[in-house]
C-alpha positions, -999 to +999 in steps of 0.1 A: +374-196+106+395-208+078+377-218+046+390-252+035+366-258+006+394-254-020+419-275-002+427-310-013+416-339+010+453-345+018+458-309+030+425-310+049+434-342+068+470-334+077+481-329+113+512-308+109+543-310+130+544-284+158+580-271+162+595-260+195+583-227+207+603-196+197+590-171+223+599-134+225+609-124+260+634-100+276+663-118+292+650-151+280+668-183+290+658-205+260+664-242+267+636-258+247+647-264+211+681-280+214+699-251+197+737-250+203+746-225+230+778-215+211+782-197+178+793-214+146+829-214+134+840-178+126+850-192+092+813-197+084+807-159+085+839-153+066+828-176+038+794-161+035+808-126+036+832-135+008+803-146-014+784-114-007+814-091-011+833-107-039+807-127-058+775-109-051+767-106-087+767-144-089+735-144-067+716-138-100+727-173-110+714-206-096+736-224-071+753-257-078+723-281-079+742-310-062+762-288-038+794-303-052+820-286-029+800-293+002+795-329-007+832-333-014+841-317+019+817-341+038+830-371+019+866-363+029+856-356+065+837-389+068+860-410+047+835-417+020+831-413-017+812-383-029+784-405-044+777-417-009+768-382+003+735-363-002+726-328+011+693-310+015+676-280+030+678-291+066+676-327+077+638-324+078+638-321+040+662-349+037+639-371+059+609-361+038+627-373+007+637-405+026+600-413+033+591-406-004+620-426-018+620-458+004+588-462+025+559-457+001+554-495-003+529-521+007+549-531+038+548-509+069+575-487+083+586-494+118+596-468+144+598-463+181+566-450+198+585-423+216+608-406+192+610-376+168+574-364+165+579-355+128+580-392+118+542-397+121+536-365+102+558-377+073+540-410+073+506-393+071+518-369+044+532-397+021+506-423+029+530-446+047+517-472+070+536-465+102+538-492+130+551-478+162+571-502+185+569-495+222+601-486+240+611-507+270+602-495+305+636-478+307+630-461+274+655-483+256+650-499+222+648-536+219+659-547+184+641-580+187+608-561+189+614-552+152+613-587+139+584-583+115+580-576+078+585-540+069+596-516+042+620-499+065+629-489+101+637-454+112+653-447+146+666-414+160+700-422+175+705-407+201+667-409+205+646-378+210+635-368+236+652-394+257+688-389+246+695-427+249+719-443+224+714-475+204+746-495+200+763-502+167+759-539+175+721-534+176+721-514+144+741-542+127+714-566+140+686-546+125+704-543+091+713-580+090+677-592+099+660-568+074+681-570+042+652-560+020+644-529+041+661-496+044+674-489+080+674-452+085+695-440+115+686-403+122+718-390+139+708-354+145+726-355+179+753-381+173+782-357+176+774-353+213+775-390+219+806-402+237+815-437+248+850-444+262+869-476+256+900-472+277+911-436+270+899-436+234+864-425+221+846-455+207+829-453+173+792-445+178+780-432+144+764-457+120+783-439+091+810-465+099+787-492+088+775-480+054+803-497+034+794-530+052+756-528+048+740-515+016+706-510+034+718-485+061+711-448+055+723-423+080+709-387+082+726-359+101+723-321+104+743-289+107+717-275+131+730-290+164+767-297+167+777-271+141+755-243+154+738-237+121+701-242+127+695-209+110+713-220+078+692-251+071+715-278+060+711-315+064+728-346+049+725-383+043+752-409+040+747-443+024+753-468-004+755-450-038+722-466-049+704-451-019+719-417-026+709-419-062+673-426-052+673-395-029+688-374-057+661-385-082+634-376-057+650-343-049+653-334-086+616-342-090+607-319-062+633-292-055+664-293-077+682-264-061+677-270-023+708-252-010+715-216-019+751-203-025+754-188+010+743-220+027+767-241+006+796-217+014+789-215+051+783-252+056+815-261+036+835-237+058+821-254+089+832-288+078+867-276+070+871-261+105+875-294+123+894-280+152+866-255+161+840-282+157+858-305+181+863-278+207+826-267+208+814-303+207+835-312+238+823-281+256+787-291+252+795-326+264+812-313+295+783-289+302+759-318+298+777-338+324+778-309+348+741-302+343+732-339+348+752-339+381+734-307+393+700-321+385+707-354+401+717-336+433+682-320+432+667-355+432+658-354+395+659-387+376+681-379+346+684-404+318+719-410+305+720-386+276+742-387+245+726-355+230+728-318+237+698-321+260+688-340+291+656-358+298+648-354+335+620-363+359+614-341+390+612-361+422+575-354+425+568-360+388+552-326+384+570-317+352+542-295+339+541-274+370+578-270+371+579-260+334+552-233+341+570-220+371+603-217+352+585-199+324+574-172+348+611-166+354+619-164+317+633-200+315+618-221+288+622-259+288+602-285+268+574-305+283+556-332+263+521-338+275+521-373+262+516-408+279+547-422+296+568-390+292+545-363+307+564-364+340+597-355+323+613-323+311+636-321+281+662-295+289+686-282+263+722-279+275+729-241+276+760-221+285+774-224+320+755-192+329+722-205+315+726-238+332+733-221+365+703-198+361+682-229+356+696-247+386+692-217+409+656-214+398+649-251+405+665-248+439+643-218+447+612-237+436+622-266+459+628-242+488+594-226+483+577-260+482+594-270+514+582-238+531+547-244+519+546-278+535+557-265+570 
């Protein structure tokens, strides 16, 4: 038993976030943590190798504290000024700084009741009063339900684990109705969102709103669409005053968050726009195929805009299905929580991984049919 006598009361009372399982298994089909099935741009490895080969002696020196080259590359890619861009050690660190910078106030923070499970952990860690607003029966977000005094609103968009997308019109509504609160849109999966207007992709990222609303802050990550979960790079976009608050908080906590290798690799990823677009579209296409296959097996699949699908087996026996898949080396995510315990969150894998999953589910259904004869 762990001796907690020397712990602070804060450490003793925390309920830490539990990350997705990283199991060790031969021939594992890992579809539980929303990692990208494809490798990052080859230019990422080249940039890191260049640092190691040509500038290895520079590793004795601290990295650029504000990640200037990376922020400049992001600013250019997103059509922003550099002072509207912040980067940190993964979007989780960025979100922690967001909570500390904007939500430690007398008024509560509002968030959906079914969303990224780290939000309640941050709230507990920083002593933020979190009020969770229930999703609608179809798991959508009703902006009108957020009409109450608050210090801020945080919404994952697309939401996790549902994959549903909140429209820019609804985000505008939230920002307009809460001018004295920070509206944080956590866009970890936004690059997989795709809405067509005619033959043209419609704008879905709230980054397009930050020059219009000084209270909108958008967080994103390199972990999903850029296949760099192992590099730990996240970013935030917003009005310069919001970015300055994050920078002050960072420099009071961890003034050198990104090492030289992470900065070089992430910058190379941003600059390789063609590769990014090709891989992003491949995941979208695979998601559509996986959705169709699951629907054909009588699964209820929510319309996902992420690199995962949220699907309910016809019998609602998600826990049993997850256990049966595990026995075959296929790992998916099951949340044993009210309202969503009959659903599975399934990461979009390669075509081969997705087919292995579908074949396994077909076999399970066939076995169940035989058992009822």
